[in-house]
N, C-alpha and C positions, 0 to 999 in steps of 0.2 A: 172771580166773588161772581157764583151763581143771581141768577136773580130771585130765584124763591128765596136764600140768605138774606138779601140785599133786604128786599119787601119787608119783613118778618124782622130783622134790626134797623131797617131805619123807621118803623112805626113805635119802637122805644122812645122816638124824637117829636113824636106827633103828639104838641099843647095847643089843640086849637077847640074850640067851642065844640060840646055835644062829639066829641070825638068819639066812631064807633059807631055815631048813625048820623052824619052829617058827611051827605059826599059835597055839595056844595060848598062849603070852605077848599075842600084842594080841585076842586074842578076851575074854582075865582084865581086859586094860586098857581093854575096853572097856567093857567089863562095871562094875565101878568109875569112870570119867569119867562115864559115863551115868548113874552113883548119885548124883555129886555134882554134875551137872545136873540130877538130879532134886526133889534137898535141898535146894539152894538155891529153886530155884521152891515148894518145899514152904517155907519160911520169908518167903517173899514171903504166902504162902495167910495164914501163921498171924499174920504180924507187921508186915506190909505192908497189910493186908485187899485181895491182890491188887494194889496198885496197883506197876508196873514200874518204878523212876526210873531214871533214865541211867548211875547207877553199879551198878548190879545189871545192866541189860540187856549195859555192859560188863564186869561179870563173867562173865554168863553166854554172850556172846560169848568168850572166852578157853579157858572149860569146853568151849563148843561145836570150840570148835577143835582140844582135845587130843581130845575123841570124832572129830573129822574124821582124824584121822589114827592111830588107831588102827584107826578102817575103813580106810584106806587101804594101812594096812601089812597089814591078817587080805588085802584084798584080793590085795598082792603075794605073798606066804605062798601062799594059793592061785593064783597065777596069773592071778586077773580081773584084769581093764581097771576102776575105777572110770567114765568116762568110761560103760561099755557097763552096768555093772551100773547105774547112776544113767537112762543110757534103758530099760533095761530096764524097771525100775520104774515108771517114768512109765509106759508102755505097758501094762503091765501095769495098773494103776490108772485108765490111759483107758478102758480092758476093762470093769474092773467099773464104771463109771462111766457108762456105754455100755449095759451089761444089767442097768442098775439094783441091782447088790448088792456094792456099795462097803463099805456096811455087814453084818457078819455076822461070818462066821466062818472059817475055812478057806485054807491056805493057794493050792489052786488051784481055789478060787469062779471 
């Protein structure tokens, strides 16, 4: 599935206060879901010696899907196209790699 289709189809399930004019809700949801991903990975490091088995990967796939849903909703709220966001990100990273500044800090390096 392409990201534009995902963004459009995921919007059909957006049920939150003032959907269509509320970027705060998906921003907070994104933070929460990213935290759930981080917590699952942390527990793999703590409890499983860093080994990701099929069950853990399946759980992470579900959580990452939730992260993607919130990213898509935030893009929609901000009138951004998820495909264009992804393409711009790849171009930014390719530019950084070409200039040997992929590591470091600063959004516009």
